[in-house]
N, C-alpha and C positions, 0 to 999 in steps of 0.2 A: 776235176778232170781238165786236160788241156783244152778241150773244145768248149768249155764253159767260161763265160765271162765271170770274173771272180772279184770284182772290185766294188760293185754297187752296194750290196747288202751290208758288207762289213762296215763301210763308212757310215751308213744310216744308223747302224746299231750303236755307234760310239756316242757317248755323252760329251757335250762341249767341255773343254777344259775349264775347271773352276779356278778363278783367280783367288789366290790366297791373300787374305787381308793381313796387314801388318798388325801385330799385337804389341801392346805396351807391356813390358815385363815388370811384374810387381813382386817377383820372388828374388831372393838373393842367391847368387851363384858363388860357389867356393873359388872358382877360377875367373871371376869377373874382373873387369878393369877397375872396379871400386876398391879392390884390395891391393892394387899396385901403388907403391909410393908415388907421390906427385912428381911429374917430370920424367918418369921412366917409360920409354916406349917399348913396343913389342920386341924390336930387334935388340934393344939394350938388355933385355932380360936373358938373352942367349949368349951374351958376350963371354960369360964365364964358363960356358960349356964347350967341350971339345968337339967341334964340328968343322968339317972341311967344306961345308956349303958356303957359297958367297952370301953376303949379308942381304943382297937384293932377293935372292932365291928364298932365303929363310923367311924374310918378311912376307914374301908372296905365299909361302906355305902357311904361315900363321894367319894371314888374311883369309885364305881359303878354308882353313879349318875353323876359323871364326864363323864363317857362313854355315858350316856344318852344325856348329854349336847352336846357332840361331834357329836352324830347322828343327833341331831336337827340342829347343825351348818352346817353339810353336806347338809341337806335338804334345809336350807336357801340359801346356795351357789348355789345349783342346781336351786332354784327358781329364783335367780338373773340372772343366765345364760339363763333360759327360757324367762325371761322378756326381756333380751337383744336381744334374737333371734326374739321375737315378734316385738320389736321396729325396728329392722333391716328390717324385712319383710314389716312392715308398710311404712318405708322410701322408700324402693325400689318400692313398688307398687304405692306410692304417686308420685314418679318420673316418672314412666311409665304413670301414669294418666295425667300429665302435657303434655307429648308428644302427647298423644292421643287427648287431647283437641284441640291442634293446627292442627291436621290432619283431618282424616275422621270422621265426626260426628257419623257415624254408629258404630264406635268403642267405643262409650260411654257406651254401654251395657257391653262391655268387662271390662271396668273399674269398673262398678257397681258390676259385678260378682266377680271380683278380690277382691274388698273391702269386699264384703259379705263373700268370702272364708276366707279372713284374719281375719275377725271378728269371724267366726266360729272356726278357728284354735286357736285364742287367748282365746276364751271362753273354748274350749276343754282343752287347757293346764292349764288354771286356775282351771277348775273343777277337772282335774286329780290331780293337786297339793293339792287342798283342801281335796279331798277324801283320798289321801295318808296320809296327816297330821292328818286328823280326825281319820283315822283308827289307827294310832300309838298312838294318845292321848287316844282313846277309850281303846286300849289294856292296856295302862299304868294305866288308872283308874280301869279297870275291874280286873286286876291281882294283884294290890298292896296289897290288903287284903289277898291274898292267899299265900304270900311268906312264905316259910319254913313250910307250913302246908301240902303240897302235894309234895312228892318227888318220882321221878322215881328210882326204885331200880334195876330192872332186865328186860332184854328183852329176849324173847324166840323165836328164829329165826330158821327156818328149813323147814317150809311148802313151797310148790311150787305154791300155789295159795292162794286166800283170805281165812281168817279164819272166819267162821260164828258164832261159839259158843264156849264157854269154861265153865268149871266147876271144882270144887275142890272136891277131894274124902272126904268121911265122915268117913273113917276108916284109921287106921295106916297101912302102911306109908302114910302120907298126900302128895299127888302129884297133879299137875295141868293137866287137860285134855283139848285138843283143837280139834275141828272138822272143817275140811277144805274142800274147793271145789276141792282140789287135790285128792279126793277119799280116804283120810286117816284120822285117828284120832291118835294123839300123846299124850303120857304121859311124863311129864317133872318133873325134880327135881326143886322145888320152889327155894331153896337156891342157887343152882349152875347154873341153867338155862340149864342143860344138858338133852337131850332127852333120856328117859329110855326105851320106848317101842313104837312100831307102830302097829296099827290095820289096816289091808289092806284087809278086807273081803268084802267091798262094791264095787259095780260096778258103782257107781255114786257119786256125791257130798255128803259129810257127813255134814248134816245141823244142828245137835245138838248132845250133849253128856251129859249124866247124870249118876251119880254113885249110886250104891245100898247103902241103909242106913247102913247096917251092914256087908255086904260081899264084897269081892274084885271082883265085877262084874260091867260092864259098859253097858249102853243102848245108842245106837246110831241110829239116823234116817237118811235116805238117799234119794237122788233123784232117786235111782233105785227101788223105790216104796216099800221098805222094812224097817223094823227096826230090829236091831241085838242086842242080849244080848251075851256078851262075857266075859270070865274070864281073869284076868291078874295077873301076879306076877312080882314085881319090887324090886330092891335093890337100896337104896339111896346111892349115892357116898359120899365120905368123904367131910365134909363141907370145904369151902374155906374161907380165910380171907376176910372180907368185903372190897370193893374198897374204895379208898379215894375220896369221892364225892366232896371234896372241891378243888381238883386239877383241874387246867384249862385243857380244851380239845381242840383238833384241830378241828375247825369248818370250815375249808376252803372249804370243799365239803359238800353241803347239801345232806343228805342221800336220799332225794327224787329223786336225779339225778342218782342213781345207775342204772346200766343196769338190764334188766329183768333177773331173775335167780341168781343175785349176792347177796350173803348173807354174813353177817359178824359175825354171832354168831355160837354157837355149834349146828349144825343141827343134824338131825337124824343119818346120816352116817350109820355105821354098828351097828345097834341096834337090839335087839330081835324083831321079827315080828310075830304077831298073824294073821292068815289068815282064820281061821274057827270059825264060831259063835257057841256058845252053843245052841242058839235058834234063829230061823229066823221067824219073824212075817210078813206075806205077804198077808194080806186081802185087802189092799188098791189098788185103780185103778189109782193112781196118785202119784206125789212126796210126800214123807213123810217129812214134814218140821220140826217137833219137836216130842219129846217123853219124858215122865217123869214117875218116880216110884210113886205109891200110898204109903201112910204111911204103914209101915210094910214090903214093898218090895215084896209082893206076887202077885201083879198085876201091870200092866203098862198101860198107856194111850198114844195113838199116834194121831197126827193131820196131815191131808193131804190136798193136793190141790184138792182132789175129793169131798171136802166140808163136809167131815165126820171126826169124831174122833172115834177111836176104843179102847175098853177096853179088855185086854188080861189077861189070867192066865199065870204066869211066868213058873210054873212047867210043864204045858202041852202045852203051846203056843196056847191054845184054845181061839178063839174069844168069848167073853162073851156078849158084848153089842156094838152096833153101834150107835153113838150119831149123830143124824141128826137134821137139823134146820137152819144152816147157809146158806145164799143165794149165797155166793161166797167162794173162796178158803180160807182155814184156814192158819193162819200165825204162830201160837204158841199155846202151851198148858202148863199148870202149875198145880201142885197138892199142896194142903195145907200141911204144915209140920206136923200137928198133927191130922187132921180130914180127913175123906174120901170125900173130896171136890175136884172138878176139874174145872178149868176155861179155856175156849178156846177163841181165838181171830181170827178175820177174816177180809178179804178185804171188807166185806159188811158193815163196819163202826161200828160193834157191837162186844161185847164179851159176852159169856154166862157162867153162873155158873151152874154146874151139881152136884147134891147131891146124894152120894151113902151111906150115913150113915144108911139108912133103905134099906135093900136089895130088898124089894118089891116096893119101891117108888124111882123113879129117877127124882125128880123135877128139873125144869130148870128156871132160871131167866135170862132175856135178859137186858143187860145194853146198852142204847143208849145215847151217849153223845158226840161222835166224828163225824167229817164231812169227814173223809178219813179213809184209811186202819188202823185198830188197829194192830200195829206190835207186841205188847206183852201185857199181863196182868198177874200180879204176886200177890200172897198172901203175907201179912205181918204176923208176929207172932200173932197179934191181930185180930180184926174183920174187916180188911180193905183189899181192892184190889186196886192196883195201875196200871193204864193202860197208855200206850204210843202209839202215833199215828203219821202217816205221815202228819196229819194236824198241826204239830208243837206244840202240847199240850200234857201235862201229867196230868191225873186226879186221884184224890184220892177218893175212894168210901167207904161208910159204908155198910157192908153186910146186916145190918138190915134195911137199907133205901136206895133203889136203884134208887130212883126217880131223884136225882141230886147229883153231886159230892160235897164233903165237901171242896175240894180245887182244884184249877186249876192252873197249871204252864204253862206259855206261853213262847215259845222259838223262835229262829230265824232259826231253821232247823228241818227237819224230825227226829223223835226219833225212835231208834231201840230197841233192847232187853234190857230192864231195869232190875235192881236188887235193892233190899231193904235190908239194913243191919238188922240183927235180933235184935241186942242189942240196937243200938241207932236209928234205923228206919230212916236211911239216904238213900235217893233215888239217885242212880247213873245213869245218863242219857247219853247214847252214841248217837252221832249225825252223820248225813250224812256229815256235814261240818268239820269233824275231831275233833270236840270238845267233851270233856266229862265234864259234869257239875254235881255238887252235890247240892241237895235241901233237906230240912227237910219235914216232912209230912204236914206241914201247908202251904207249897209253898214258904218258904223263901229260897233264894239262899245262899248257904254257900261258895262255891268255884268253880273255874274252873281249871281243871288239866292243867299243862303247856304243851305246844307243840311248835314245831319249828316255827320260824318266820324269814323271809328273812332279816329283819333289826336287828335281835338279841335283839330287845328292850324288847320283851316279856320275854326273858330269864333273862334279867337284873332285871326286875320288880318282876318276880315270885320267882326267886331263889337267893335272896340276900344272904342267909346264906348257900346256897348249891353250886350251880354252875351256871354260866351264859350261859352255853352251853348245856342246857337240850334239849333232843329231845323228841317228843311225836309221836302220830300217824300221818302218812303222807297221809292217805286216809280215807275213810269212816270208822267210828268206828261201829262195828256190835253188840257188846255185852259187858256187864259188869257182874262181879261176885264178891261178897264179901267173905272174908275169915277171919272173926274176931277172929278165934282161934289163928291165927298167929299175934303176936303183931307188927311184922316188916312189912311183905308183906301182907297187909290186903285188897287190892282191885286189881282185874285183869281186863284188857280190851283187846279186840282183834279187828282186822279190815282187810280191803282189802289190807293193806300194807304187808300182809303175816306174821305179827308178833303179839305175845301177849306181854303185858307189865304188870309187877308187880309194884304196887305203895305202898308207905307208906303214909297213911292218918292219920295225927295227930288229931284224932276225938275230944279228950277233948279240945284242943286248938281251933279247928274249931267251936265247940259249944259255947265256951267262947266268941269268937269274934262276934257271931250272934247278 
């Protein structure tokens, strides 16, 4: 829940990353360098092949896949060691069994039990090895198509608890806003990753942040049962030269093993702090989980755990309408970019469409298609709504026909606050299992964003042309937000690892590979 600190126990439960020791290889490989004629290098072996790749890139590919080969060699050696241990246990138990047979017959049961235990141990070891190998092969298959299409550009580190939501300003200067369980909202320079301003007016977890369409104002919703509207003024720092993403990095310590409270980026530090809201909206009787501006910015809508959504006038902070009908707590609300439409989602497995285009009529449509909590529902530029759920599905709906979804995306983990790009209509899915996946509106999977892996094999597969030491989110990913006006950093994600991440998604190449 947004009012609960969510970072402490997860870190304590993690085991420290085990350093993998180098093994000397004693087996002969069919594709090893021993079988190459003397003097022939990797690049020379491809000279006779029809390839349009430059020789430097081809050599780089061969080197990276050589690293993959060595990882599998290490796994193979470990498997041999496990098999030797199993054989040794079997031999010892067999020897004990012969002694037992010559003694007390009542100990025969002990032999049977020991044999059964050995069989179970053997099966467990084999299953563990198969699962580990299958996972690595699966990661290899799933990420090969995404290489060089999704690059991590910038990490925004400074919050002291999980980040629930993020958003990008619609006015100049363009900055990133994050809402955190540490009771604060922060504004960041997208290019430098520097924190520019802190809002500290809430007394509870800040669960969402949205920016006014034309003015320098932010709207935040909180666990203190209020929503705040506050003004900001920021000055962007001088741009820094881009980092060399092709340079190797030190990956000896997995960032998931950091101590709680340890950060490695430019945190908020001594930054300007706003503590007083321009307007406080306080008609809810429960946690305010989300809020958004209606088109034009003269009204806002809030969603609460009190099972209602409220519509307010910004200028007077007056409550205009209370939207009731959901049977359980609301989880999200979203407004249409060009029309006076609102969609609210709930734990009651439904989401509802509210129409305020006619001031005298507030029609409502109920969408029933999920089997668990609907975590978010968002509008697209067209006549579609996209909903995500804890039932591990995402559904695309036509506003003109609400009877059934026009596309269903099935995933392997609960889906949190999704976003849809305005120009290319690509859906970004944040998951409980740390993954972020990209799909088109017809349900075709386009890519999976890279994230850390203990074997580093995922890094090798995903980032052939970038870096084999890419990090991603280390805990649940809570939200995604597109920023297509920025050609470089065009997608943002945030999660329980206390950081937001800026990504470069090569959308034309992504759609071309579809």
